[in-house]
Phi, psi and omega in degrees: 000127178242122175282128181255122176280118177274132182246132178294121180276328181204139180214133172210195185296342179278339182139206185236154168239124182235122174278109182286317183224132180233148171059037176232155177266103182270122181267338180203147170237122187238135174261130179232132174251151180234139164266156180306127179090349180293139178244134179230161175081254190054054180204182173216169178234141179278330186238355193254136169253138179232141173248125181254120181241114183277124180270321190206145175085201177224139180223139173266127175254127179240130182226158176205134175256121183058228177259019182289190183295139175277129179244145178232147174213135174272121179269138175238162182309133181097348177287138176233118184227135178254151171240135185265166174306143179073006178265113177296141180209151176213152180230141178227130178288114174285329171211173176307137187209162175226134188226140169255136177241121176259125188242132171246108183131178184285089184216347185261158174056233182293342180272008187313313184265354186292337179230033178243123182237112184291146180275137174292322177244108183299148174284328179232000000 
């Protein structure tokens, strides 16, 4: 799990413009909603990097690389966190939430399952 620091690119009386991701080839942008207690993912990708940007609510992100230490982070609106290839990950809605996922790699549309490997033992 990599925490991405978002930097305001432009700000004036109208608001802010923030470049969330730069210089990457994004293959899909996915909107995911959570009801409180909903669990998603519990998988990893061999070739795909994903950036999770929380729009609304709270979500717990749980990750593990190989058999290493399990890490958890509570995401709040405005948090941007990436998961890398081979990084096991799961998400749980702490409350109703909305998340955008930016994907680099074979993960969108008809390729949804081509790089998704389910965990035998779920993280959540």
